[in-house]
N, C-alpha and C positions, 0 to 999 in steps of 0.2 A: 278622614281625609286620606287621600288618594293624590300621590304624584309620580312621574317617571323616574325613576332611578336608576333606571337601569342600566349597565357599564360604568357606574359609579363608584368606587372605592372610598370607603369613608375611614378614618382613622377617629377612635372618639375614646379620650382618656378618661380615668375615672367609670368606665362602664360597667363594670361587673356589677354594680347594686345604684338600687335610686333612681333620681333624675338618669343616671348617666346609662342603667338598665333600660329604663323605658325608651332612651332613645334611638338604643340601638335595635331594641323590637320595633319601633317604626319605621326604621330605616331598614330594616331586611323586611319586613311588610311591602316596602314599595320598590322593592327590585335591587338597593345596593349592596355590595360587599361588604362588610365590616370587618375591622380589624379591633377587639376589644383590646384598650391597655389600660392595666391597674398594677398598683403596688401591690394588691392583693392577686398575685396570680394564680392561686389554687382557687379563691373564690372567681376570680374570671374564666378559670380553665371550667370551673360548676356552671357557670352561668353560657356558658358554649354547648357542655351538655345539656344544660336545660330546654336550650334552644333548637337541639335537633341534632348538636355533635359537631365537631371540625371539620369544614368542608371547604370548596375555593371558594365559599359566598361568607364563612365566620372562620376566625383563629383568634385565638385570645393571647396576647404576649404581656409580660412583665416589666413594669420599667416606674421607674421615679421620675417622674415631670421634673423637678428640680436640676435633676442630674444632665447637666447638658450633652456633654460626650454620649453616656450612655442613651439619649432622645435620639444624639443625629444617626447613632448605630442601628436603634431600633426601627428609625423612618425608612432608611437604608435595606433594612429585612423585608417589612411590610413590602416594601414597593417592588424588592423582590420576587417577593412571593405570590403576591395579588399582580402586578406587571404595571399598577401605578398607582397615584395617591391622587383623588381628585377634591375631595373634601375634610376638612380638621372640624372637630370640636372639642376645644380645648373647655371640658367639662370636670377635671380632676381639682379637687377642692379641700380644705380641712377649715374648721371653725370649733376648737376641740380644746378652748380653756375650760377650766372648773370650776374656777373663782373666777368672775368677771371684777374689773377693778378699775378705777380710773386711771386716766393717765402716766402719773406721777408714781404710782402703784405697780405700773404694769410689766409683768417680769419681760426682761429682755430676751430670752432663750424662747418665751412665747411669741414677741414680735415677731423676730428671725423667723421661728419654723414656720409661722402663716405666712409671712410673705413671701419664701423662699418658696411654698406650694404655690398659692393662690395667685401669683403677683411674677413673679421670675417662671415659676413654671409653663406659664401662659407662651413669655417672650420664647424661653429656651425650648419649647415644644413647637412653636411657629416658626421659630429661627432652623428647626431640622427640617419643617416639613414642607415650609415655602418652595425651595428648590424641585421637588417631586412634583409640585402645583404648576412651574413655571413648564416642568420636561412635560408636562401635560396638557400645554397648550392651557392653564387657568383652572378655575375650581373657586370653590368656598370654604370660608374660613366662619366659625361661629362661635364666640366666647363667653360662657356663663360668666355672670357677673351676680348682681344681687341687687336686691331693694337698698339694702344698707351700702351700697357704693352710688345711689343719688340723693336719698334722704338720711344724716349719720343719725349713727344710733348711739346712746352712752355705753360705756363700760365694755366695747370691743373694738377700740381703738387699732389694732392690727386687721380684722377682717375687714372693715370700713374703710380701713386705708385701702388695702389689697384692692376690694371689689371696685373703688372708685379708680383705682389706677387701672384696672383692666378696661372701664370704662373707654377714659381716654387714651390709653394704647391700642381699641381697637378704633377709634377713629383715625390716630394717626396710620394705623396700616390701612385702613380704608382710604386713603390720601395716596398712599405711598404703593401699595397694591392694585387699587381700582384700573390703573393706566394699563396694566400685566393682565386685566382680563381676570383677577381674583376679586372676589367681590367680599368683602370682611364685615361682618353684622354680630352682635351681641343682644343677648337675652339677659333679663335681670327678674329672676323669679322672686315674688314673695314667701310668705311663711308656705312652706311644702312638706304634705305629709309624706312622709319616706317611714324605712324600719325604722331608723334613725331618732324620727321625732314622735313617734308613737306615744312613747311611755312620757312627753311632755305633756302631749294633747290630752290624753284620756286617762280617766282614774278607772278603780278595779270595775265598775258596773257599765262600763263602756261610755260615761259622761264626760264631758270635760273637765279638765282640771280645771282648779281656778285660777291658775297662772296663765293657762290657755286662755278659758274662757274672757278673761281681761285683754288678751292678745287680740283674739278676734273681735273682739267690740269694736276695733279700728277698721276692720276689715269690712266695706259693705255686701259683699256678699254672705259675710258670716262665716264663713270657713275656711283651712286651709287649702290649698290647691292640691292637686294631685301629679305624682309625676309625668302622668301620661300627659296631661294639660301643659307641662312644660315643653315634653318633647314636640308639641304639635308644632309650637311654635318654632323649634328647631328646624323642623319638617316643612314647614313653611318658606323660611329664610335659604334652605338649600334646593329649593323646588325650582325647575325651569321658568315659570311664573315668574321667579322674583327676582329678574333678570337687571331690574334697574333701582335695585333696594341695594344700597350702598353706606356703611357709616352707620347704621340705623342701629337703635336698643329698643328692645319688645321689650315695655314691662308686661310682666305675667305676673298680678300682684292682686286680685280681685277687686281692684282700688283702693287700695289702702295708699300709693302715696299720691293719689288726687287731689286728697285734699281731706280737711277733717271730717269725719262720717258721725261724731257725738255730738251731741248740743250740751253746751259749756255755761 
């Protein structure tokens, strides 16, 4: 898909790898300048090198989205380096609990850590960047949620709560910022095949693992998504042609949440 993002400056959190990197690549290919923001600064810097090196179109910044004062400083730095900010993609997130447990056994430290990054991080980063979008005369925000924010999953209470919060936060932001020419939308990916999930999906022989095969049996398209497919939805939402879309959540899940696919 080709759209015109010339003269646009995008901040993409969690942009060093996975879905975030795919978004970075799509934006660059369509003419935007991109600031990659990632807590793994060295990985972000390597991503910049992989994509041609630091330039007036691409820079890496180390940042923790849950650190509100730090994100404000970072947003000011990005705006100073690029001259403005017109797009924000809140992609950074975690779901790294080794032992999934029911709510009454769920560790408080895991709850707090996931909520702090996945929900508070969206709020803190938006709060830091929105003044720059207003200074630019408007812009676009895309928040990355999850199908888990639409259809709750078992044993993942923090992740489910955070991603559901992102969905309603997105709609609230759309109501508040739309009149000021800032369109706010979200993307809810389903199971997506990033480097971090390949071990889950594939066995040593390259076939689907038993757990993955069970999960995929619920997806009408019969496969996990690719990061580039999620990035395409984000690209659409920031395109000039999407100028009357505000408060929308696009689900990119192969039909997972459409209803029961299997016979019972």
